[in-house]
C-alpha positions in Angstrom: 84.7 94.7 83.8 83.6 93.6 87.1 85.6 92.8 90.3 84.4 90.3 93.0 85.9 89.9 96.3 85.8 86.3 97.1 86.5 85.0 100.6 86.1 81.3 101.7 84.3 80.9 98.4 81.8 83.5 99.1 81.4 86.7 97.5 81.4 89.8 99.5 78.2 91.2 98.4 79.5 94.7 99.8 82.6 94.6 97.9 81.7 94.3 94.3 83.0 96.5 91.7 82.6 97.7 88.2 84.0 100.2 85.3 83.3 100.5 81.8 85.3 101.2 79.1 85.8 104.7 77.6 88.4 107.1 76.5 91.6 106.5 78.4 90.4 103.4 79.9 92.6 100.8 81.2 91.8 97.5 82.1 92.9 97.4 85.8 91.1 97.5 88.9 93.7 97.5 91.6 94.9 100.8 90.9 91.9 102.2 89.2 90.3 105.4 91.4 87.3 105.3 89.0 85.9 102.1 89.9 82.2 102.0 91.2 80.7 99.8 93.8 77.4 98.1 93.2 74.8 98.8 95.4 72.9 95.6 94.5 75.1 93.3 92.7 73.9 90.7 90.3 73.4 87.4 91.9 74.5 85.3 88.8 77.5 87.7 88.8 78.4 86.6 92.5 77.6 83.0 91.6 80.0 83.2 88.7 82.7 84.4 90.7 82.1 82.0 93.8 82.3 79.0 91.4 85.4 80.4 89.6 87.0 80.6 92.9 86.0 77.1 93.7 87.5 75.7 90.7 90.4 77.3 91.0 90.9 76.7 94.9 91.1 80.4 95.2 89.9 80.9 99.2 91.0 84.5 99.0 90.8 86.1 95.7 89.8 89.0 93.8 87.8 87.8 90.4 87.8 90.0 87.6 85.0 89.2 84.9 83.9 91.0 81.8 79.9 91.2 80.9 79.5 90.4 77.3 76.3 89.9 75.3 76.6 86.3 75.8 77.4 86.0 79.3 80.3 86.2 81.8 83.8 85.7 80.8 86.4 85.3 83.1 89.5 87.8 83.0 91.9 87.0 85.6 91.9 85.9 89.2 94.4 88.2 91.5 95.3 86.7 94.9 97.0 89.8 96.1 96.0 93.5 95.5 96.1 96.6 97.6 92.5 97.2 98.9 93.0 101.0 99.6 91.0 102.0 96.6 88.5 99.1 97.2 87.9 100.0 100.8 87.8 103.7 100.3 85.0 103.5 97.4 82.9 100.8 99.0 83.2 102.0 102.5 83.7 98.2 103.5 86.3 96.9 105.7 87.9 94.1 103.3 91.0 93.7 104.9 89.1 92.9 108.5 87.2 90.2 106.5 90.1 88.7 105.1 91.9 88.8 108.6 88.7 87.4 110.2 88.9 84.4 107.6 92.4 83.8 108.2 92.1 83.9 111.9 89.3 81.3 111.8 92.1 78.7 111.0 93.8 79.5 114.6 
C-alpha cells in the first residue's frame, strides 16, 4: 500500500509513504505508526496519484494506491486525515504546504 500526498494536483515527493502486508497488518495509513517514507519515490507512482487527483478534481488529497504485479490500483482518496504520523515519519511539514496552497487563493 502506498500513500501519496497531492496538493494542487502535484505530488509531494517528500511525502510518499508505504507499508507492506504482514501479520497483523491493517489497511490503514492515517493511523499506522509503521508506515515508511520513500527516499526516492517511483516517478510512475507520483504520476499515477497526480492523474487520479486531477480526474477526481481533488486538489488536496491523500491518494492510497496498491502496487500489484499488473501495475498500480487505486484503493481510495482521502481529503482529510491526521498528518501527525506522516509529518513525524517524513520530517516534512505537510501542513505548511497545504496552508501555503490555500493561502495562494487569498
